[in-house]
C-alpha positions as MATLAB code, in Angstrom:
seq = 'MSLFRKKAFNINVSIGIAQYPLDGNNLSLLLKNADIALYKAKKEGGNKVQKFI';
ca = [
     -16.875  -20.808  -32.565;
     -14.185  -20.072  -30.011;
     -13.562  -22.539  -27.206;
     -12.779  -19.712  -24.796;
     -15.177  -16.946  -23.901;
     -13.851  -13.692  -22.559;
     -15.405  -12.756  -19.253;
     -14.644   -9.690  -17.193;
     -14.667   -9.852  -13.434;
     -13.496   -7.713  -10.545;
     -11.351   -8.750   -7.632;
     -11.408   -6.718   -4.436;
      -8.799   -7.062   -1.734;
      -9.003   -5.863    1.851;
      -5.933   -6.083    4.090;
      -5.533   -5.488    7.817;
      -2.088   -4.629    9.160;
      -0.742   -4.789   12.715;
       2.893   -3.907   13.391;
       5.167   -5.506   15.976;
       5.727   -4.247   18.691;
       3.566   -1.119   18.328;
       0.284   -3.005   17.895;
       1.083   -6.086   19.968;
       4.026   -7.892   21.487;
       2.870  -11.451   20.752;
       1.427  -13.306   17.785;
      -2.050  -13.681   19.273;
      -2.451   -9.951   19.875;
      -0.991   -9.040   16.481;
      -3.435  -11.344   14.690;
      -6.363   -9.992   16.718;
      -5.440   -6.394   15.893;
      -4.809   -7.153   12.216;
      -8.254   -8.782   12.102;
      -9.825   -5.660   13.629;
      -8.099   -3.536   10.975;
      -9.249   -5.924    8.222;
     -12.895   -5.706    9.222;
     -12.649   -1.910    9.457;
     -11.357   -1.866    5.861;
     -14.234   -4.103    4.754;
     -16.807   -1.984    6.617;
     -15.528    1.125    4.815;
     -16.314   -0.437    1.451;
     -13.501   -2.890    0.934;
     -10.685   -2.788   -1.561;
      -8.474   -1.075    1.048;
      -5.431   -1.528    3.213;
      -6.100   -0.529    6.828;
      -3.490   -0.162    9.569;
      -4.552   -0.973   13.121;
      -4.865    2.250   15.142;
];
């Protein structure tokens, strides 16, 4: 009997991107806009990279 069992699993990644200075000129605004982009990516099914628009 093997000590290790093979298990398959999936990892999904969603990323929100905000670009300085186009999407904000300070850290607070950039983080807010990146968060908005992140949740848009998740809402569209996840496993995506979404740029703030």
